[in-house]
Each structure stands twice: as C-alpha cells, then as structure tokens.
C-alpha positions, 0 to 999 in steps of 0.5 A, a space after each residue: 639878381 633876379 635869376 639867382 637861385 635861392 641860397 645865392 640870393 640869401 648870401 648876396 642880395 642887398 649887399 651895400 659896401 662901404 668904401 672899405 670893402 667890407 666882406 661881412 655886411 657892415 653895422 651902422 649903429 648910428 641913430 642919425 645921419 650928418 648933412 654937408 649943408 643945411 641945404 642938403 638936409 632940407 632936400 633929404 626930408 622933401 625926399 630921400 634917395 635910395 642910399 640917403 638916410 635921415 634917422 634910424 626910425 625912418 631907415 638904416 643902410 643895415 636895415 636896408 639890406 635886410 629889407 632888400 634881401 627878403 624882399 628879393 628872396 619873396 620875390 617882392 618889390 619891397 618890405 619894411 623890416 620891423 622890431 618884432 613879428 607882432 609889429 609886422 602884423 599890427 602895422 600891415 593891418 593898422 596901416 591901412 585900416 580906418 573905422 568903418 572898415 570890414 576885415 574877414 580873417 581866419 578863426 585859427 590864429 596865434 593868440 596875439 594875432 587874435 588879440 590885435 583882430 579882436 580887441 584892437 581893432 574892434 576898439 577903433 571901429 573896424 569890425 572883423 568876421 572870423 570864419 573857418 579858413 578851411 571852409 571856402 563858402 564860409 570865405 565866400 559868405 563873409 566877403 563883401 563889398 565893405 571888406 577891406 582886407 582878408 587875413 590869414 596864416 597859410 598854415 595855422 598855429 598850432 593845429 597846422 591848418 592849411 589854407 587854399 590861399 588862391 581860391 581865398 585871394 581870388 574871392 578877397 580881389 573880386 571886392 578890391 580887398 587886400 590879402 594879408 598872409 602871415 607866412 611864418 609856418 610856411 617860411 619863405 623858402 617853402 611857400 611863395 604866397 605872392 605868387 599864390 594870390 597874397 598882396 601882403 606878406 608878413 614875417 616874424 623874423 624871430 623865428 625861422 629867419 634868425 633861427 638861432 634864438 638871438 633876436 626879435 624881428 619882423 617884416 612887411 613885404 608887398 608892393 613899393 606903393 604899399 610899403 612906402 606909400 602906406 606902411 612906412 609913414 605909419 611905422 616910422 611916426 609909431 616907432 615899430 622899426 628894425 634896430 640896425 643891430 638886429 637887422 645885422 643878426 637877421 642877415 646873417 640868419 638868412 644866409 643859412 635860412 634854405 639849409 636849415 629849413 630843409 634839414 628841419 622840414 626832413 626831420 619833421 616829416 621823419 618824426 610825423 611818419 615814425 609816430 603817426 600810428 603810435 597807440 599813445 598818441 590821439 593824433 599826429 598833426 603834420 601836413 606831409 601825412 597823407 591823413 592830414 585833412 589838407 595834405 593834398 592842398 599843402 603839397 600843391 601849395 607848398 614845396 616842403 610841408 614846414 618845420 612844425 608837427 603837433 602831437 596830441 597825447 593821450 591823457 590830457 594836460 597831465 600826460 602832455 606835461 609828463 611827456 614834456 617834462 621827460 624830454 632830454 634834448 629838446 627844450 621847453 620854449 614858445 618860440 619855433 624856427 629855431 636851430 634847437 628842438 623846441 616843444 610847448 603846450 599851446 593851451 597853457 601857453 601861446 593860446 591860454 587866453 582863450 577860453 576852453 570853448 574857443 580851444 576846442 572849436 580850434 582843435 587845441 585840446 589839453 593833450 596837444 603839444 607842438 614840436 618845432 624840430 631843430 637841426 640836430 641829429 633826426 634819430 637822436 630827436 626821434 628817440 627822445 620823443 619815443 623815450 618821453 612818450 615811454 614815460 607817459 
C-alpha cells in the first residue's frame, strides 16, 4: 500500500470486508459490541486488538476504515476521526495542554479557532501569543522554552496567507514544541504538512473530504503515540468522536477527492487570472498569482495553490452584498471545498465576532468576498462572476 499513488489509496486503503465480501464499505450502525464471554469482555477492556471494538465512542469498524484511509493519504502513522472540524482543532489542542502551558499561534485564523485559543484555552490557564504568521522574526521572538505547542493554518482563512511551515517547525522543534497545523485550505491532496515539519495535522472533513455538503466531520493525524496515547483518551471520554454513518459518507468522499480538488484548483487559477486586473476590484487574492505576497513560497510548498480565492470589491460592504446577490450559479453559504461553488462575506459571517480593528489587522475588509470554487464548468463560473460585477 505504501507504494500506491494517491488515487489508488483513496479507493482501497483501510478496507475491512465482512464475511459477505461486500464491494462498498459496510456501515456498522451500532453503538456497542457483543462479547462471547465475560472473560473476553474483561480482556478487551484491558487491551483491544486492531479489529476489536468496545463502544462506538471509542471506535467502530467503519470509522476505523476512514481513519486508516486518511492516514494513508496523509502519510501519518494514525488518525482519530471526530464529530466536526472544530472537534478536531479543540481536541488536538486541549488533549495535550494544561494550565501554565504556552502556545504560539498565527493571528490569521478561522473565527472558531480564534475562539478556542483566545477564550477557551485562556479560561483554563493556557497562555497564547499571536503573531503575524508570515513574519518569521515574529515567530522567533514569540517561541520560547515554555512553548508547548505552535498552531497555524497552512493557508489562512479568508486572506490566504501562506506560512513558511518548515521554518516555523524548525524553530518550534528547537524548544520541543508540538507543531499543530490546520491544513484545510491546502487540502491533503496538495500539501504534505507532515513532511514539511508538522507533528499533528487537523482537517475539517466537512470541507473537501466530504465535498458535497452532506455531513460534519473532522480528523486528527499524527504519530501513533500521540493519537492513541494523548488524543484518544481525551476524545473518547469527552464524546467528540465521529459517527459510523458519517465515516461512511467521508469514505465515499475520499474516493473522488483527488479528482475534485484538481478540477477546483484549475478553475480557481483560471478565475484568478481572468479577474486579476479587473478595475472593479481592489485586489484578487490567490496564491497562484505572481502578485500574491507568498506566491513563490506557495509554489514551493504546495502542489497546487488551492481551491479558494478572495475578491476585494471596490465600494465596501454595500458593493460586496450587491455582487453576492447578483450571482446566479454560486450559492451563498459559509462552507467551502464543496462540489458547488460557494460565496460568503467573511466580515459579516465567519469572522463577524471580531472587532473592526482586528478585521482590519487581518485584511478582512468590508468589500472582501471569499469564493470557494466547485466543479461546475469553469467558463460558466467566470461568466457568472463577471455579470455579478457588472451589477455592482
């Protein structure tokens, strides 16, 4: 299996067939498991084997298939599937941190990630230092001997800043800190975060992995010691594990992930190039454009520069709303990575809880619109955006 290419892994990794030899993965919709004897139950609670299960909150054959498949894709030793992407982020952090620990994080993050770091962790005595993720000197000054973890998005939401992960990881590892990376925007297809220095990678499987707007899910990937020794005890007792049906949905999503992500990235690149000099826009933000501040870095770290771009529309929020409302193909929602193209206004949705000053600091202007490209026809999507700009 280690020699298989990505698309083969996404179809066949982690398969567990029952005695019936089914082609599609089986859904084991059960909350518990039956033992042949009291002695067997005792032995399993003491130490479960790779295909022995106790309770669905602890593990399940369908969930295990998803964990094994995504681990094979990521090149990780192990994985723990969670109920949502935020369960993965909060679980990875809180499972390893305690009062008195120090975390250094990039300041440009998804709103809920900021909430975990600013409000939740600080409530329990964990100190957090935020830095400009693109400034390596800032990382160097913030990371110290008390730093237990470093947290960042490989590509930030929604301004698409790209962080020099190898350089940050090197600084963190010098003091023994764990590097936790949210790799959603980069996708497991285009980024090998573990090879670039990350110790732990988290995904919202709700995004590209499902890719069809059906279910919430997440996953934490890392060494077997971290996943089974640190994450699993915390997650199984706090209840953030993935359901068997969701795991089956995610397995079906993984089968087409590579095909979808490549089509979406190609459309994102084409749209960015078609719009980059449009006079109705303040800027087009996409790492695949040479004018992007981290273009060279993105091309070195990522196979493709992602499936999302952001448009800063002249005229502020009023113009942005007029643009969004004029779109005919794209749907208005706060998800991303879907087969359908999706548009949202971050300042009033995903990042609305931030102060105006914080939004300005992060580059989230009133005119900024985040566009997640789907798998519709590229020419149709570009035409849709242009006619919506005409309406502005």
